[in-house]
C-alpha positions in Angstrom: 3.2 16.3 11.9 2.4 19.2 9.6 2.6 19.1 5.9 5.9 20.3 4.3 6.0 22.3 1.1 7.2 19.1 -0.6 4.4 16.9 0.7 1.8 19.6 0.0 3.2 19.8 -3.6 2.9 16.0 -3.9 -0.7 16.2 -2.7 -1.5 18.9 -5.3 0.2 16.8 -8.0 -2.3 14.1 -7.4 -5.1 16.6 -8.0 -3.6 17.1 -11.5 -2.7 13.5 -12.3 -5.4 12.2 -14.7 -5.2 8.6 -13.6 -5.7 9.4 -10.0 -8.3 12.1 -10.7 -10.3 9.3 -12.4 -10.6 7.4 -9.1 -12.7 10.2 -7.7 -10.7 10.3 -4.5 -8.9 13.2 -3.0 -5.8 13.1 -0.8 -6.5 15.4 2.1 -3.2 15.3 4.0 0.4 14.1 3.6 2.7 14.4 6.6 6.0 16.3 6.0 7.9 13.1 6.8 5.6 11.0 4.5 4.7 8.6 7.4 1.0 9.5 7.3 -1.4 10.1 4.4 -5.1 10.6 4.5 -7.6 10.4 1.6 -11.4 10.5 1.1 -13.5 8.8 -1.5 -16.9 10.6 -1.9 -20.0 9.0 -3.3 -20.3 11.1 -6.5 -21.1 10.9 -10.2 -17.5 9.7 -10.7 -17.5 6.9 -8.1 -21.2 5.8 -8.1 -21.8 2.4 -9.6 -25.0 0.9 -11.2 -26.6 0.2 -7.8 -25.8 3.6 -6.3 -22.8 2.8 -4.1 -19.1 3.6 -4.4 -17.6 1.4 -7.2 -15.1 -1.1 -5.8 -12.6 -0.1 -8.5 -12.6 3.5 -7.2 -12.0 2.3 -3.7 -9.1 0.1 -4.7 -7.6 2.5 -7.2 -7.6 5.3 -4.6 -5.5 3.3 -2.1 -3.4 1.3 -4.5 -0.1 3.3 -4.9 0.0 5.0 -1.5 2.2 2.7 0.7 4.7 2.3 -2.2 5.0 6.0 -2.7 5.3 6.7 1.0 8.1 4.2 1.4 9.9 5.5 -1.7 9.9 9.0 -0.2 10.8 7.8 3.3 13.6 5.4 2.3 15.1 7.5 -0.5 17.0 6.7 -3.6 19.1 3.9 -2.2 16.1 1.6 -2.0 13.8 -0.1 -4.5 10.1 -0.4 -3.6 7.6 -2.4 -5.7 4.0 -3.4 -5.2 3.9 -7.2 -5.4 0.3 -8.2 -4.5 -2.9 -6.9 -3.1 -6.1 -8.2 -1.6 -9.3 -6.3 -1.0 -12.3 -7.5 1.0 -15.5 -5.5 0.6 -17.5 -5.6 3.8 -20.3 -3.1 3.3 -21.4 -1.0 0.4 -20.1 2.6 0.4 -23.2 4.8 0.5 -21.4 7.9 1.8 -17.9 9.3 1.8 -15.2 6.8 2.8 -11.8 7.5 4.4 -8.4 5.8 4.6 -5.5 6.7 6.8 -2.1 5.2 5.9 0.5 5.2 8.7 4.0 3.9 8.6 5.2 3.6 12.2 8.8 3.9 13.4 8.6 0.2 14.4 7.5 -0.9 11.0 10.2 1.3 9.3 12.9 0.0 11.7 11.8 -3.6 11.0 12.0 -3.1 7.2 15.4 -1.4 7.4 16.7 -4.2 9.7 15.5 -6.9 7.3 16.9 -5.2 4.3 20.3 -4.7 6.1 20.4 -8.4 7.0 19.0 -9.9 3.8 19.2 -7.2 1.1 15.5 -7.4 0.6 12.2 -8.0 2.4 8.5 -8.5 1.6 6.3 -6.6 3.9 2.5 -6.7 4.2 0.5 -3.6 5.1 -3.1 -3.7 6.4 -5.6 -0.9 5.8 -9.2 -0.3 6.6 -11.4 1.9 4.6 -14.0 3.4 6.9 -17.0 5.8 6.9 -17.2 8.9 9.2 -18.3 6.7 12.1 -15.3 4.4 11.8 -17.4 1.5 10.3 -15.2 -0.6 8.1 -16.4 -0.9 4.5 -13.3 -2.5 3.0 -10.1 -4.1 4.2 -6.9 -4.0 2.0 -3.7 -6.0 2.3 -0.7 -4.7 0.3 2.4 -6.8 -0.1 5.4 -4.6 -1.0 8.9 -5.7 -2.0 11.7 -3.5 -0.5 15.4 -3.9 -1.4 18.6 -2.0 -1.2 19.4 -0.6 -4.7 22.7 -2.4 -4.6 21.1 -5.8 -3.8 18.4 -5.3 -6.5 21.0 -4.5 -9.2 23.0 -7.6 -8.3 19.8 -9.7 -8.4 18.9 -8.3 -11.9 22.5 -8.9 -13.1 22.2 -12.6 -12.0 18.9 -12.9 -13.8 20.2 -11.5 -17.0 23.4 -13.7 -16.8 21.2 -16.8 -16.4 19.1 -16.0 -19.5 
């Protein structure tokens, strides 16, 4: 799917957001429906560590918010989405530009929506590989996200406040 004006604007906003600029990464594409996002992390003066490879912090920071932001855009204002946990495994040093492609399939989206409809909330784990131009995996990331209907989330917060 092509980029929309809104997704293109979001991509450009990341180029201006100082915290993301600090990662050294660049978002290269955001689908108009927000179900796919691509980024690259070049080996540069910003991302190079003491031993001359891409700093692990740059790799993780570049990918950290993406699934949460994508789901927030896809699901809309009637849902709450939070990052809950993450795990990154470094497999090979990044000696050249690395790439990540985030995809939220129709099946995953339907599963999330079904679980939220049935239980009010769900924890969902996304898996992502960060690869070089040849597809060699340099890092693997797991992101655990909490997704809830806004109504369920407000009720849960009200109960928590009432108990304290």
